N, C-alpha and C positions, 0 to 999 in steps of 0.2 A: 307787269310793271313797265313803266315807260323808260326806265334807265336802271342799269345794274353795273356794279363794279365787282368783278368776280376774281377771287384768288385762285391761281392755278398751281397745283402741286405736282411734284415729280419725285422720283427716287434716284439716288446715285447708284454707282456700281455695287456698293455694299448693301443696298436696300434701304438706306436712310432717307426719310422724306425731307423735302425742303420746298420753299416757295420759289418757283422758277419765273414767275411773272404774273400778269393779270389780263383779264378780258374786260373790255368796256362794251356794253351792248345797249342799244337804244331803239326806240320806236320812232322812225322818221316823221310820223304824223304828229308827234308831240314834242320832239326835240329837234332844234335847228342846228345845222352844221355850218359854221362860219370859218373863213380862212383868215389867218394873220399872216399875210404874205409880205415879204421884204422886197420892195422894188429895187432897193440898192443891191441886194444880193443877186437878184435876177440880172441886173444890168452890169454886174461886175465881170470883167474879163479875167476869169479864174485862171486861165493859162499863164498870165503874166503877173498876177498878184494873188498868190495863194495864201492860205491861212496859217501855215507853219513854216519856220525857217528851213526845215528839211527840203522843201521844194526848191529853194534857192540852190542848195547844194547839188541837186540832181539836174539843174538846168531848166526846171519848169517855170521858175519865176525870176523876174528881174529885181523885184523888190518885195517887201513883206508889209502887209497892212492888216489890221484886225478884220475879221470876217464880219461884214455889215449886216448882221441878223441877230435875232433874239434866241435864247434858249427857252425851253418851256418854263423854267423858273422865272425868267424875265417877263415872259408873256403873262404869267399869272399876276405879276405886279403891275404891268402896264395896261392890261385889259382885264380887270377883275369882273366877276359876275358869271363866269362860265361854271358849269358843273363838272367839266372835264376838259383836259388839254392833252394833245398828243401830237407826235411828229407825223408828217405826211410824205416821208421820203425826202432826200436832199435834192429837190428839184432845181434849186439855184446853182448847184454845183454841176448838174448834168443838163442835158438838152430837154428833158421831159417837161412838158408845159403844164400850166395851171389854168383853171377857169374860175374867175372871181366875179360874182354878180353878173354872170352871163357873158363876161368878156374874157377873151383868151390872153394869157400872159405868157410870153416866151422870152428867150434871150434876144435883146435888140441887136441890130446890126453892129458888128465890131466886138461884141462881148462873147467871147468863146467859153464853152463849157470845159470842164476838166478833160485833158488829153486831146482836145480839138486843136488841129494845126491851123485851120481856117474857119472863120464864121460862115455858115451857110443857113439860109432860111429853111424852116421845117417843111418837108414835103413827104408825108408818110401817114400811116394810120397808127393811132395811139389808143391804148386801152385806158379809159378813165373810170374812176369811182366818182359818181355824181350824186348830189342831193339837190332837188329842185324846190322852188318856192311853193309849189303845190303839195309838198311833203313827200313826193316820191323819191326813193333812192334807187340807183341802178348802177350796173357796171356795163359800159357801152364803148364800142370802138368808134372813134371819130376820125374822119379824114382831115388832114391839115395840108393846105396848099399855100406855099409862099407865106408862111407864118399866119395864115388865116384859116378859120374853120371852113371847110368846103361848103359851098352854097347849098348843096343837097343835104348836108348834115346839120345846117343851122336850125332846122325844125326841131331838133332834139334838145336844144337848150333855149333858155329864155332869161329875162331879168330875174335875178334871185338864184340862178343856178350856180353852185359852187362845186369844184371838183379838182382832182389832180390825176395825172397820168403816171402810172407805175406798172411794172410787169405783172402778168398773171402768175398765180401759184395754184389756183383751183379753177376748173371749168367744168360745169355740169357734174360736180361731185368727184371729178378725177383730178389727180395731181398733175401739174405742169412743172416738170423739174427745172430748177434754175441752172443756167449755164453761162459761161463767160462770154461777154460780147466781143466782137472784133473791135479794134481801135476806132474810136470816133463814132461808134454806132450805139443806139439805144433800142429799147424794145419796140417792136411793131405789133399791131393787132395779131393775136393768135400765137404769139411766141413769148417766151420769157428769157430775157437777157439781163444778167446782173453779175457784176464782178465780185464774186464771193471767194475770198481767200481763206485765211485762218478762221477757226471757229469764232463766232461773234454773236452779239445780241441780234435778234430777228423780230420783225413785226409784219403784220398783214392786216388788211381790212376786207370784209366781205359781207355777203347778204345770205340770209336763210331763205328757204323756199317761201316763207310767209312774208318776206320783205323786211325782216328785222336786221338792223346793221350791227356788225360785230367787228371790233378792233382788238387785236391781240398783240401784246408785247412780251417777248421772252428775253429777259436780261440775264438769265442764269440765276444763281443763288442771290435773292434780293438782299440778304443779310451780308453777303460777301461776294459782290459781282466780279471780283478779280480771281475767283476760284474757277479756273478755266475748264476743269473737269466737269463742272456743273452747267456749262453753257448748252443751250438747246441746239437742235439740228433742224434741217428742213422737214424731216419726218415728224419731229415733235410739233412743229408749227402746223403742219397739215393735220396731224392727229387732233390737236385742240380745236382747230377750225371745224373739222368734221364732227367732233364730239358736241359742239355747240350748234350743230345743225346747219352750218354754212355750206352752201352748194357752189358758190362762185366767189373768188377772192383774188386780190392783187397784193403783191409784195410791197411793203410800205416803209422800208428802211432797215439799216443794218448798223451794227457797231455803235459808236457814240451818237448816231442819229436817233436811237431808240430812247425817247424820253416821254414820260406821261405823268399826269396828275389827276387825282380824284378829289374834288373839293369837299365832299361830304365826310370822307375819312381823313382828309388832309394827307393823303398818301402821295409822295413824290418819288418816282423811280427813274433813275438815270443809269444807263448802261456804262460799263467801263470798257475802254479800249485795251487791247493787249499791251503789255509793258513796252515802252518806247524810251529811247534816249530823251533827255530834256529838250533838245532842240527839235524833236519831232512831235512834241505834244501841242495840243490846242489849249483852250482855257482850262486851267486846273481847278477842280473842286476837291474837297477832302476825299481821297481814295478813288476819285473818278475823273473822267475827262468829259466836260460838258460843252458841246459845240453850239454855235449859233446855227439856227435852222432857217432855210429860205422860206419854208411854209409850215405853220403850226395850225392844227385844227382846234377850234374852240366849240364845245357843245353848249347850247343855251336852251333852257326851257322856255 
């Protein structure tokens, strides 16, 4: 099959089964991966204009404005025609770059990522999930120098290449454990840095040995995502990836960033954030917290 939407089940501490999330798998030769990237979100100086009033209280923001990006629900309405939509990590909040139609998208000069004191151009190696115009999908480390793809690595992308940089979680079938980054740092090639605090929804995207793409979102109990005893773990995420034959994968979002939709079954799943005071919440939906995302993936046949 060229595309599948798979229900993932789990059992709680009492042995009761429940749906913990879903997998989206596709054949890159038959399904195109497009990005819905928010230039406004990428260009935003997140350090001085955060998305929730809480950041003003802790001195991270001077003012509050709505986050200039779409949720998956909004993307479905604004860009109809996809067979699936899902989050690609909160790249606009962080330094992690995007590649859209062969062009590198990064934070422009003056626009700081969350927790950055000063803007600096990217000069590092980043791990990308890429899908090319010739239908190949791959996970590849690309060097970036002064906010540009290194000249020696330009040969690895072309017009029509779409992708996003996020930390590794599997490499050659082995787990790459997540760990907290030092302030102002993001993941480099060969390591996984991600600020993971309390239990939260998790997502990842990877490739099987045969080149099939697999995205997984674990939001906890899909019928009651605020049941924190049923939220998945890093081990769960790695287990489902390996069970679906994935050998290499990258970590693609956490908490309220984990949003996805399957058009054929009209299944929309949005993770819930842990309970917060009213002034710490983002955009409220019934029983959930639905964020705008700097980058959403749309799958098109």
